[in-house]
Residue frames as a rotation matrix with the C-alpha (Angstrom) as fourth column:
UNK 1
0.325 0.734 -0.596 114.12
0.296 0.520 0.801 77.12
0.898 -0.437 -0.049 92.55
UNK 2
0.378 -0.171 0.910 114.18
-0.772 -0.601 0.208 78.33
0.511 -0.781 -0.359 96.14
UNK 3
-0.699 -0.714 0.024 116.00
-0.573 0.540 -0.616 76.44
0.428 -0.445 -0.787 98.86
UNK 4
0.257 0.776 -0.577 114.17
-0.159 0.622 0.766 73.39
0.953 -0.105 0.283 100.01
UNK 5
-0.601 -0.492 0.629 113.97
-0.630 -0.192 -0.753 73.32
0.491 -0.849 -0.195 103.79
UNK 6
-0.377 0.551 0.744 111.10
-0.780 0.245 -0.576 70.99
-0.500 -0.798 0.338 104.76
UNK 7
-0.605 0.208 -0.768 110.23
-0.364 0.786 0.500 67.38
0.708 0.583 -0.400 104.06
UNK 8
-0.354 0.601 0.717 107.18
-0.880 0.045 -0.472 65.93
-0.316 -0.798 0.513 105.70
UNK 9
-0.798 0.199 -0.569 106.16
-0.084 0.898 0.432 62.26
0.597 0.393 -0.700 105.68
UNK 10
-0.244 0.806 0.539 102.57
-0.933 -0.346 0.095 62.16
0.263 -0.480 0.837 106.83
UNK 11
-0.507 -0.037 0.861 101.19
-0.583 0.751 -0.311 59.21
-0.635 -0.659 -0.402 108.77
UNK 12
0.598 0.755 0.269 99.07
-0.221 0.478 -0.850 58.17
-0.770 0.449 0.453 105.86
UNK 13
0.146 -0.675 0.723 102.25
0.689 0.594 0.415 57.88
-0.710 0.438 0.552 103.74
UNK 14
0.827 0.164 0.537 101.91
0.515 -0.604 -0.609 61.10
0.225 0.780 -0.584 101.75
UNK 15
-0.171 -0.954 -0.248 105.16
0.929 -0.240 0.283 63.06
-0.329 -0.182 0.927 101.11
UNK 16
0.915 0.359 0.182 105.24
0.390 -0.903 -0.181 66.83
0.099 0.237 -0.966 101.07
UNK 17
-0.232 -0.966 -0.117 108.25
0.962 -0.246 0.120 69.01
-0.145 -0.085 0.986 100.21
UNK 18
0.871 0.489 -0.047 108.16
0.484 -0.871 -0.090 72.76
-0.085 0.055 -0.995 100.80
UNK 19
0.071 -0.856 0.511 110.61
0.673 -0.337 -0.659 75.52
0.737 0.391 0.552 100.02
UNK 20
-0.742 -0.516 -0.428 111.97
0.654 -0.416 -0.632 78.29
0.148 -0.748 0.646 102.20
UNK 21
-0.839 0.504 0.205 108.83
-0.485 -0.864 0.136 80.38
0.246 0.014 0.969 101.56
UNK 22
-0.595 0.570 0.567 106.58
-0.207 0.572 -0.794 77.48
-0.777 -0.590 -0.222 102.68
UNK 23
0.120 0.578 -0.807 105.49
-0.976 -0.080 -0.202 76.88
-0.181 0.812 0.555 99.09
UNK 24
0.371 0.159 0.915 104.56
-0.172 0.980 -0.101 73.30
-0.912 -0.120 0.391 98.36
UNK 25
-0.072 -0.507 -0.859 106.88
-0.942 -0.248 0.225 72.14
-0.327 0.826 -0.460 95.55
UNK 26
-0.606 -0.046 -0.794 106.22
-0.457 0.837 0.300 68.46
0.651 0.545 -0.529 95.54
UNK 27
-0.265 0.491 0.830 103.53
-0.808 0.357 -0.469 66.08
-0.526 -0.795 0.302 97.06
UNK 28
-0.457 0.015 -0.889 102.87
-0.584 0.749 0.313 62.43
0.671 0.662 -0.334 96.39
UNK 29
0.734 0.623 0.270 100.79
-0.669 0.595 0.445 59.55
0.116 -0.507 0.854 97.63
UNK 30
0.192 -0.702 0.686 102.70
-0.461 0.553 0.694 56.52
-0.867 -0.449 -0.217 98.75
UNK 31
0.480 0.097 0.872 102.11
0.558 0.733 -0.389 54.91
-0.677 0.673 0.298 95.38
UNK 32
0.960 -0.109 0.257 103.17
0.118 -0.676 -0.727 58.00
0.253 0.729 -0.636 93.42
UNK 33
0.568 -0.799 0.200 106.26
-0.786 -0.454 0.419 58.48
-0.244 -0.395 -0.886 95.48
UNK 34
0.186 -0.499 0.846 107.39
-0.105 0.846 0.522 54.92
-0.977 -0.187 0.105 95.00
UNK 35
0.646 0.127 0.752 106.84
0.712 0.254 -0.655 55.07
-0.274 0.959 0.074 91.26
UNK 36
0.917 -0.234 0.322 108.58
-0.019 -0.833 -0.553 58.43
0.397 0.501 -0.769 90.93
UNK 37
0.509 -0.734 0.449 111.43
-0.825 -0.267 0.499 57.73
-0.247 -0.624 -0.741 93.43
UNK 38
0.065 -0.373 -0.925 111.93
-0.622 0.710 -0.330 54.14
0.780 0.597 -0.186 92.37
UNK 39
-0.644 -0.230 -0.729 111.57
0.386 0.725 -0.570 52.87
0.660 -0.649 -0.378 95.86
UNK 40
0.497 0.817 -0.292 109.25
0.679 -0.157 0.717 53.27
0.540 -0.555 -0.633 98.89
UNK 41
0.557 -0.257 0.790 109.90
-0.482 -0.874 0.055 56.12
0.676 -0.412 -0.611 101.25
UNK 42
-0.494 -0.814 -0.305 112.80
-0.181 0.439 -0.880 55.23
0.851 -0.379 -0.364 103.62
UNK 43
0.158 0.521 -0.839 111.66
0.691 0.548 0.471 53.38
0.705 -0.654 -0.273 106.76
UNK 44
0.326 0.022 0.945 110.87
-0.505 -0.841 0.194 55.44
0.799 -0.541 -0.264 109.74
UNK 45
-0.761 -0.613 0.215 112.37
-0.493 0.330 -0.805 54.65
0.422 -0.718 -0.553 113.16
UNK 46
-0.702 0.421 -0.575 110.47
0.458 0.885 0.088 51.97
0.545 -0.202 -0.814 115.11
UNK 47
-0.301 0.685 -0.664 107.12
0.898 -0.030 -0.438 52.97
-0.320 -0.728 -0.606 116.40
UNK 48
-0.588 0.024 -0.808 107.04
-0.023 -1.000 -0.014 56.31
-0.808 0.010 0.589 114.52
UNK 49
0.104 0.745 0.659 104.32
0.816 0.315 -0.484 57.32
-0.568 0.588 -0.576 112.11
UNK 50
0.942 0.242 0.234 105.37
0.324 -0.836 -0.442 60.75
0.089 0.492 -0.866 111.03
UNK 51
0.050 -0.992 -0.119 108.64
0.903 -0.006 0.430 62.34
-0.427 -0.129 0.895 110.08
UNK 52
0.995 0.096 0.015 109.82
0.093 -0.887 -0.452 65.88
-0.030 0.451 -0.892 109.32
UNK 53
-0.003 -1.000 0.005 113.22
0.987 -0.003 0.163 66.96
-0.163 0.005 0.987 108.05
UNK 54
0.930 0.320 0.179 113.60
0.335 -0.941 -0.056 70.70
0.151 0.112 -0.982 108.61
UNK 55
0.685 -0.701 0.201 116.82
-0.640 -0.710 -0.295 72.48
0.350 0.073 -0.934 107.93
UNK 56
-0.150 -0.816 -0.558 118.83
-0.510 0.548 -0.663 69.32
0.847 0.185 -0.499 108.26
UNK 57
-0.830 -0.089 0.551 117.25
-0.547 0.325 -0.772 68.13
-0.111 -0.942 -0.318 111.55
UNK 58
-0.545 0.652 -0.528 114.97
0.060 0.658 0.751 65.16
0.837 0.377 -0.397 111.75
UNK 59
-0.572 0.561 0.599 111.80
-0.795 -0.197 -0.574 65.30
-0.204 -0.804 0.558 113.93
UNK 60
-0.732 0.375 -0.569 109.69
0.027 0.850 0.526 62.06
0.681 0.369 -0.633 114.50
UNK 61
-0.445 0.726 0.525 106.28
-0.895 -0.385 -0.227 61.59
0.037 -0.570 0.821 115.95
UNK 62
-0.952 0.139 0.272 104.32
0.077 0.971 -0.227 58.68
-0.296 -0.195 -0.935 117.26
UNK 63
-0.586 0.769 0.255 100.69
0.678 0.293 0.674 57.79
0.444 0.568 -0.693 116.37
UNK 64
0.412 0.751 -0.516 99.39
0.902 -0.417 0.114 60.27
-0.129 -0.512 -0.849 118.88
UNK 65
0.575 -0.266 0.774 101.61
0.367 -0.761 -0.534 63.01
0.731 0.592 -0.340 117.39
UNK 66
0.897 -0.414 -0.157 103.88
0.026 -0.304 0.952 63.13
-0.442 -0.858 -0.262 120.37
UNK 67
0.616 -0.761 -0.204 107.35
-0.585 -0.268 -0.766 64.25
0.528 0.591 -0.610 119.31
UNK 68
0.942 -0.334 -0.003 109.98
0.275 0.771 0.574 61.62
-0.190 -0.542 0.819 120.16
UNK 69
0.339 -0.914 -0.221 113.65
-0.314 -0.332 0.890 61.83
-0.887 -0.233 -0.400 120.53
UNK 70
0.985 -0.049 0.165 115.33
0.172 0.298 -0.939 61.91
-0.003 0.953 0.302 117.04
UNK 71
0.580 -0.805 -0.125 118.84
-0.630 -0.540 0.558 62.75
-0.517 -0.245 -0.820 118.22
UNK 72
-0.335 -0.780 0.528 120.24
-0.337 0.623 0.706 59.43
-0.880 0.058 -0.471 116.90
UNK 73
0.613 0.605 0.509 118.06
0.337 0.382 -0.860 59.24
-0.714 0.699 0.030 113.76
UNK 74
-0.581 -0.797 0.162 120.31
0.458 -0.156 0.875 59.28
-0.672 0.583 0.456 110.63
UNK 75
0.239 0.670 -0.703 119.03
-0.209 -0.671 -0.711 61.98
-0.948 0.317 -0.020 108.27
UNK 76
-0.699 -0.698 -0.157 120.89
-0.318 0.107 0.942 60.56
-0.640 0.709 -0.297 105.35
UNK 77
-0.717 0.412 0.563 118.06
0.661 0.658 0.360 58.58
-0.223 0.630 -0.744 103.69
UNK 78
0.389 0.888 -0.244 115.63
0.769 -0.459 -0.445 61.44
-0.507 -0.014 -0.862 104.11
UNK 79
0.092 -0.471 -0.877 118.17
-0.273 -0.859 0.433 64.04
-0.958 0.199 -0.208 102.89
UNK 80
-0.841 -0.424 0.335 118.59
0.157 0.401 0.902 61.78
-0.518 0.812 -0.271 99.77
UNK 81
-0.009 0.925 0.379 114.82
0.951 0.126 -0.284 62.30
-0.310 0.358 -0.881 99.05
UNK 82
0.612 0.159 -0.775 115.38
0.135 -0.986 -0.095 66.09
-0.779 -0.046 -0.625 99.19
UNK 83
-0.349 -0.868 -0.354 118.48
-0.327 -0.240 0.914 65.82
-0.878 0.435 -0.200 97.02
UNK 84
-0.745 0.176 0.644 116.41
0.609 0.574 0.547 63.89
-0.273 0.800 -0.535 94.38
UNK 85
-0.096 0.836 -0.540 113.84
0.218 -0.511 -0.831 66.69
-0.971 -0.198 -0.133 94.20
UNK 86
-0.284 0.034 -0.958 114.54
-0.809 -0.544 0.221 67.86
-0.514 0.838 0.183 90.61
UNK 87
-0.920 -0.068 -0.386 114.34
-0.301 0.755 0.583 64.36
0.252 0.652 -0.715 89.38
UNK 88
-0.702 0.712 -0.035 111.23
0.555 0.515 -0.654 63.65
-0.448 -0.478 -0.756 91.43
UNK 89
-0.063 0.684 -0.727 109.48
-0.263 -0.714 -0.649 66.64
-0.963 0.150 0.225 89.94
UNK 90
-0.566 -0.272 -0.778 110.54
-0.815 0.042 0.578 65.49
-0.125 0.961 -0.245 86.50
UNK 91
-0.982 0.099 -0.160 109.33
0.084 0.992 0.099 62.00
0.168 0.084 -0.982 87.13
UNK 92
-0.470 0.851 -0.234 106.05
0.352 -0.063 -0.934 63.32
-0.810 -0.521 -0.270 88.68
UNK 93
-0.143 0.399 -0.906 105.32
-0.703 -0.686 -0.191 65.37
-0.697 0.609 0.378 85.55
UNK 94
-0.625 -0.164 -0.763 105.88
-0.728 0.475 0.494 62.29
0.281 0.865 -0.416 83.39
UNK 95
-0.963 0.183 -0.196 104.31
0.230 0.941 -0.250 59.57
0.138 -0.286 -0.948 85.56
UNK 96
-0.514 0.815 -0.267 101.20
0.134 -0.231 -0.964 61.52
-0.847 -0.532 0.010 86.39
UNK 97
-0.108 0.391 -0.914 100.47
-0.925 -0.377 -0.052 61.87
-0.365 0.840 0.402 82.64
UNK 98
0.089 -0.009 -0.996 101.42
-0.651 0.756 -0.065 58.26
0.754 0.654 0.061 81.89
UNK 99
0.623 0.193 0.758 100.59
-0.771 0.315 0.553 55.79
-0.132 -0.929 0.345 84.60
UNK 100
0.953 -0.302 0.013 102.89
0.295 0.921 -0.254 53.18
0.065 0.246 0.967 82.91
UNK 101
0.514 -0.782 0.352 105.91
-0.363 -0.570 -0.737 55.45
0.777 0.251 -0.577 83.36
UNK 102
0.849 -0.414 -0.328 108.78
0.495 0.408 0.767 54.04
-0.184 -0.813 0.552 85.49
UNK 103
0.714 -0.668 -0.210 111.92
-0.646 -0.744 0.172 56.13
-0.271 0.013 -0.963 86.21
UNK 104
0.598 -0.494 -0.631 114.98
-0.389 0.510 -0.767 54.67
0.701 0.704 0.113 84.50
UNK 105
-0.405 -0.747 -0.528 116.93
0.291 0.442 -0.849 54.33
0.867 -0.497 0.038 87.74
UNK 106
0.556 0.417 -0.719 116.41
0.785 0.020 0.619 54.44
0.272 -0.909 -0.316 91.46
UNK 107
0.660 -0.298 0.690 117.42
-0.191 -0.954 -0.230 57.81
0.727 0.019 -0.687 92.84
């Protein structure tokens, strides 16, 4: 698998992960993500509706898509989502075939 460089949390709650070639390698609705990750997407900083983690740096946006200061936003919970990607893909393959599937543990 190529190096993963971009995580995008869309204002509607959808999660997208792309590799270094801008190839989409994972996407999920809020419900799919929670089922596959074992928990909801990590909370965004107050007032923000969109988040991107690109090459280790967090970018946050308000409801009008204005980029806001993210200098003090801890990337750890969002990096954990990227680190869980192989398990997310495996869980997605299983859960999207079987809607009753639940991952054994939270990532």
